[in-house]
Phi, psi and omega in degrees: 000330175063232185286347181272353182301327181295338178262325186287311184297318176298327177293317176300315180297317179298319179296315180297317180296315180294317178295322177297317178297319178294321177296317179296316179298318179296318180296315180292323178296319178297317180296320178295319180295320178295320178294319179294320178298316178297320178296316179295323177296319178297317179297318179296317179296320178296318179292323179293325179286333177289328182288336183285000000 
């Protein structure tokens, strides 16, 4: 890489940091959505048992 290494390596590091952050954000968002779905399913089941 020679003289360009000073520019290339920080870019690689920035990409790895950003991708890691995006993966973490996606994972936490998925967990929140799954928890909300489970809560909504419980509420629906509770409402269905009240109607019977």
